[in-house]
C-alpha positions as CSV (number, residue, x, y, z in Angstrom):
1,M,56.8,145.0,84.2
2,T,59.3,144.1,81.4
3,E,61.9,146.4,79.9
4,T,63.6,145.7,76.7
5,N,67.0,147.2,76.2
6,P,67.2,149.6,73.3
7,F,70.9,148.8,72.8
8,P,71.9,145.6,71.0
9,A,73.4,143.1,73.5
10,L,77.1,142.4,73.1
11,H,77.3,138.7,73.8
12,A,80.2,137.0,75.6
13,R,81.5,135.3,72.5
14,Q,82.7,138.8,71.5
15,Q,83.1,140.5,74.9
16,M,81.3,140.9,78.1
17,F,77.9,142.5,77.6
18,R,77.4,146.2,78.7
19,Y,73.6,146.1,79.0
20,P,71.2,143.3,79.9
21,D,69.1,141.9,77.1
22,I,65.9,142.0,79.2
23,S,65.1,143.1,82.7
24,I,62.0,142.4,84.9
25,V,61.1,144.2,88.1
26,V,59.5,142.0,90.8
27,T,58.3,142.8,94.3
28,T,58.7,140.3,97.2
29,R,56.2,139.7,100.0
30,D,58.1,142.2,102.1
31,G,57.6,144.9,99.5
32,V,61.2,144.9,98.3
33,E,61.7,145.5,94.6
34,Y,64.3,143.4,92.7
35,K,65.4,143.9,89.1
36,L,66.0,140.5,87.4
37,V,68.5,141.2,84.5
38,F,68.9,138.6,81.8
39,E,71.7,137.8,79.4
40,V,70.1,135.7,76.6
41,M,72.3,133.4,74.6
42,R,71.4,130.7,72.1
43,Q,74.2,128.4,73.2
44,V,75.7,128.7,76.7
45,Q,79.3,127.6,76.9
46,P,81.5,127.5,80.0
47,K,83.9,130.0,78.5
48,H,81.1,132.5,78.1
49,L,79.6,131.8,81.5
50,R,82.9,133.0,83.2
51,L,82.8,136.3,81.3
52,I,79.1,136.8,82.1
53,A,79.7,135.9,85.8
54,A,82.4,138.6,86.1
55,Q,80.1,141.2,84.5
56,F,77.1,140.2,86.7
57,A,79.4,140.5,89.8
58,L,80.2,144.1,88.9
59,L,76.5,144.9,88.3
60,M,75.4,143.4,91.5
61,Q,78.1,145.2,93.5
62,Q,76.8,148.5,92.1
63,N,73.1,147.5,92.4
64,P,72.5,145.3,95.4
65,N,68.9,144.7,94.4
66,W,69.7,143.4,91.0
67,Y,69.9,139.7,90.3
68,G,71.6,138.3,87.1
69,I,70.2,135.5,85.2
70,V,71.6,133.6,82.1
71,A,69.0,132.3,79.7
72,G,69.6,129.9,76.8
73,S,68.1,127.1,74.7
74,Y,69.8,124.5,77.0
75,L,72.1,124.4,80.0
76,S,74.0,121.3,81.1
77,R,74.2,120.2,84.7
78,E,77.7,121.7,84.8
79,S,76.4,125.0,83.6
80,L,73.7,125.0,86.2
81,R,76.2,124.2,88.9
82,F,78.5,127.0,87.7
83,C,75.7,129.5,87.9
84,R,74.7,128.4,91.4
85,D,78.3,128.5,92.6
86,N,78.8,132.0,91.2
87,G,75.7,133.6,92.6
88,M,73.7,134.0,89.5
89,G,70.5,132.5,88.2
90,C,69.9,130.6,85.0
91,M,67.1,129.0,83.0
92,D,66.6,127.2,79.6
93,A,63.9,126.3,77.2
94,A,63.9,122.7,78.4
95,G,62.7,123.8,81.8
96,N,65.9,123.6,83.8
97,C,66.5,126.6,86.0
98,F,68.1,127.9,89.2
99,L,66.9,131.1,91.0
100,S,67.9,132.1,94.5
101,F,67.4,135.6,95.9
102,D,65.7,137.1,99.0
103,G,64.1,133.8,100.1
104,V,63.1,132.8,96.6
105,S,64.6,129.4,95.7
106,I,63.9,127.4,92.6
107,N,66.0,124.5,91.3
108,V,65.1,122.2,88.4
109,E,67.7,120.1,86.6
110,G,68.0,116.9,84.7
111,R,65.6,117.7,81.9
112,P,67.0,116.5,78.5
113,N,68.1,118.7,75.7
114,P,65.2,118.9,73.1
115,Y,67.4,120.7,70.6
116,K,70.1,119.1,68.5
117,E,72.9,120.9,66.7
118,K,72.5,121.0,62.9
119,R,75.9,122.6,62.1
120,P,78.4,120.8,59.9
121,L,80.6,120.0,62.9
122,K,77.7,118.4,64.8
123,S,79.8,117.0,67.5
124,L,83.3,116.7,68.9
125,F,82.8,113.0,68.5
126,S,82.4,112.5,64.8
127,P,85.0,110.0,63.4
128,K,87.4,112.7,62.0
129,A,87.1,114.9,65.0
130,T,87.9,112.1,67.4
131,R,91.2,111.7,65.7
132,V,92.1,115.1,67.1
133,L,90.9,114.1,70.5
134,R,92.9,110.8,70.5
135,V,96.1,112.7,69.7
136,L,95.5,115.4,72.4
137,L,94.6,112.8,75.1
138,S,97.7,110.7,74.2
139,E,100.0,113.7,74.8
140,P,98.0,115.8,77.3
141,E,100.9,118.1,78.4
142,R,102.2,118.9,74.9
143,N,101.8,122.4,73.5
144,W,100.3,122.3,70.0
145,K,99.9,124.4,66.9
146,V,97.0,123.7,64.6
147,Q,99.3,122.6,61.7
148,E,101.2,120.2,64.0
149,L,98.0,118.6,65.4
150,A,96.4,118.3,61.9
151,A,99.5,116.4,60.7
152,S,99.5,114.0,63.7
153,A,95.7,113.4,63.4
154,N,95.8,113.2,59.6
155,V,93.0,115.7,59.2
156,S,92.7,119.2,57.7
157,T,93.8,122.3,59.5
158,G,90.2,123.6,59.1
159,L,88.8,120.7,61.0
160,V,91.4,121.1,63.8
161,S,90.5,124.8,64.0
162,N,86.8,123.9,64.4
163,V,87.5,121.2,67.1
164,K,89.9,123.6,68.9
165,R,87.2,126.3,69.0
166,K,84.7,123.9,70.4
167,L,87.1,122.6,73.0
168,E,88.0,126.2,73.9
169,D,84.3,127.1,74.4
170,N,84.0,124.2,76.8
171,E,87.3,125.0,78.5
172,F,89.0,121.7,77.5
173,V,92.0,123.6,76.1
174,V,93.9,126.6,77.2
175,L,95.7,129.1,74.9
176,I,99.4,129.6,75.4
177,S,102.4,131.2,73.9
178,H,104.2,128.5,71.9
179,G,107.5,129.2,70.0
180,G,106.7,132.8,69.7
181,K,103.3,132.1,68.2
182,A,99.9,131.3,69.7
183,G,99.4,127.7,70.7
184,F,97.2,125.6,72.9
185,R,97.2,122.5,75.1
186,L,94.7,120.2,76.8
187,A,93.3,121.6,80.1
188,N,91.1,118.9,81.5
189,P,91.7,115.5,80.0
190,E,89.6,113.5,82.4
191,A,86.5,115.7,81.9
192,L,87.0,115.5,78.1
193,L,87.4,111.7,78.1
194,R,84.3,111.3,80.3
195,K,82.2,113.4,78.0
196,W,83.4,111.4,75.0
197,A,82.8,108.1,76.8
198,A,79.2,109.1,77.6
199,D,78.6,109.5,73.8
200,Y,80.5,106.5,72.7
201,K,79.5,102.8,72.3
202,Y,81.8,100.0,71.2
203,T,79.0,98.7,69.0
204,R,79.8,101.7,66.7
205,N,82.3,99.3,65.2
206,T,81.2,96.4,63.0
207,I,81.1,93.2,65.2
208,T,81.1,89.6,64.0
209,N,80.5,87.0,66.7
210,F,82.0,83.4,66.7
211,Y,82.2,80.4,68.9
212,S,85.4,78.4,69.5
213,M,86.0,75.2,71.4
214,E,89.2,76.6,72.9
215,S,89.6,78.5,76.2
216,T,89.8,82.3,76.3
217,K,93.5,82.3,76.9
218,R,94.1,79.9,74.1
219,I,91.9,81.9,71.7
220,E,93.9,85.1,72.6
221,D,97.2,83.3,71.9
222,Q,95.9,82.0,68.6
223,I,94.8,85.5,67.5
224,A,98.1,87.0,68.4
225,Q,100.1,84.2,66.6
226,Y,97.9,84.3,63.5
227,C,98.1,88.1,63.1
228,R,101.8,88.1,63.7
229,A,102.3,85.4,61.0
230,K,100.1,87.3,58.6
231,D,101.4,90.7,59.5
232,T,97.8,91.8,60.2
233,N,97.1,94.8,62.4
234,Y,95.0,93.8,65.4
235,A,94.5,94.8,69.1
236,F,92.7,93.3,72.1
237,T,90.1,95.4,73.8
238,L,87.2,95.2,76.3
239,T,87.6,92.1,78.6
240,S,90.7,90.9,76.8
241,G,92.4,94.3,76.8
242,A,91.4,95.0,80.4
243,E,92.9,91.7,81.6
244,L,96.3,92.6,80.1
245,V,96.3,96.3,81.2
246,A,94.3,96.6,84.5
247,P,92.7,93.2,85.5
248,F,89.3,93.7,87.0
249,L,86.7,91.4,85.3
250,R,86.1,87.7,85.1
251,Y,85.3,86.9,81.5
252,Q,84.6,84.1,79.0
253,R,84.5,86.2,75.8
254,V,87.4,87.4,73.8
255,F,87.3,90.8,72.1
256,A,89.8,92.0,69.5
257,Y,89.9,94.6,66.7
258,L,91.1,93.2,63.4
259,D,92.2,95.2,60.4
260,G,92.0,92.3,58.1
261,D,89.8,89.5,56.7
262,T,87.5,88.3,59.4
263,D,86.3,85.2,57.5
264,E,89.9,84.1,56.8
265,I,90.9,84.1,60.5
266,A,87.7,82.4,61.5
267,Q,88.3,79.6,59.0
268,S,92.0,79.3,59.9
269,L,91.2,79.0,63.7
270,D,88.1,76.8,63.2
271,W,85.5,79.3,64.6
272,Q,81.8,79.0,63.9
273,Q,79.9,82.2,63.3
274,V,76.9,82.4,65.7
275,S,74.1,84.8,66.4
276,S,74.0,84.0,70.2
277,G,76.3,82.7,72.8
278,P,79.6,83.8,71.3
279,N,82.9,83.6,73.0
280,V,84.9,85.4,70.3
281,S,83.9,88.9,69.0
282,I,86.0,90.5,66.2
283,L,85.5,94.2,65.7
284,K,86.2,96.0,62.5
285,P,87.3,99.6,63.5
286,Y,84.9,102.3,62.4
287,D,88.0,104.5,61.8
288,D,91.7,103.7,61.4
289,Y,92.5,105.8,64.4
290,V,90.7,103.5,66.7
291,L,94.0,101.6,66.7
292,Y,96.0,104.8,67.4
293,G,98.5,104.2,70.2
294,V,98.3,100.4,70.2
295,R,101.1,98.9,72.4
296,E,102.4,95.4,73.1
297,I,101.9,93.7,76.5
298,E,102.9,90.1,77.1
299,D,103.5,89.6,73.4
300,K,99.9,90.7,72.6
301,R,98.8,94.0,71.0
302,V,96.3,96.0,73.1
303,V,94.4,99.2,72.3
304,S,95.5,102.5,73.9
305,D,94.2,103.2,77.4
306,I,92.0,105.9,75.9
307,Q,90.3,103.5,73.5
308,L,90.1,100.8,76.2
309,Y,88.3,103.2,78.5
310,L,85.9,104.2,75.8
311,D,85.1,100.6,74.9
312,L,84.6,99.6,78.5
313,Y,82.5,102.5,79.7
314,N,79.2,101.4,78.2
315,F,79.9,97.6,78.2
316,R,77.1,96.0,80.2
317,Q,79.0,93.2,82.1
318,G,80.8,95.4,84.6
319,G,82.3,97.6,82.0
320,R,81.7,100.9,83.8
321,E,83.5,99.7,86.9
322,A,86.3,98.3,84.9
323,A,86.6,101.6,83.1
324,E,86.9,103.5,86.4
325,H,89.5,101.0,87.6
326,L,91.5,101.7,84.5
327,L,91.1,105.4,85.0
328,A,92.4,105.2,88.5
329,M,95.2,102.8,87.9
330,R,96.6,104.1,84.6
331,L,95.2,107.3,83.2
332,E,95.1,109.5,86.3
333,E,98.8,108.7,86.9
334,A,99.7,109.6,83.3
335,W,97.8,112.9,83.6
């Protein structure tokens, strides 16, 4: 038996719903009737789940034989876990679900999202949007206003507002009172960085590979000396950056970002361009803010810890382990 509510559902984006969207009455083997009440949402965000969980808790307290279920187009593992931990069920169109009441127990997770966002702000991880993330992650305890963050990230206030809204929906920022006006700050930097890293690959940058007869240390010294003499912006990353910041990997290949003429440095340092077996890789940044937060260590410029973690995370030769080492040694202490 299915009942459709005659009242329009008031979804959590606006306020906690007053009536379930759909309810289904089921009877267990013992003859006990349960009413399964559904809140149906197109997109399920952590912020909305908390509101729904609070409302379901009230409904279940007043109606012991009711069981609340959230339904959406797709639920992440984190959303499934939240529902399970807060005593409510959930299901999505991909086939993921969790139901647990009166001996009934169903748990399916890990099915991929078959739906992709088609909105203008497709992702938090577009080049312009990630400028905002870099600034936030570099100053995780700072209280921000939209205009201030837009100026620091060199993007429009409209884009910052969109990114802020998406971060708020996923509980990566919290709203605060800042200078007498509403502001916000980062709430969970590690979770945000991990989510970004899972989406990111260093091959997003343009990479040119070379072979040099010199040792890795000598190559790194030559790059630093050349760029210093030419006043060229550069920064070591991946194996070379990790060695300077949080040593973990043995390596025989140098990686450096270069905001300059790649052919010119190759000719000056006698490198040969190769399609296989390189020991020098020069990366042209996909966005200027890849070099945001560059610092100098041992007379060499190195990308920020944020960028170094991103680059290492999906690097095959032990990169994931090196990224986690960097997180433990540097980032967690800073946060």
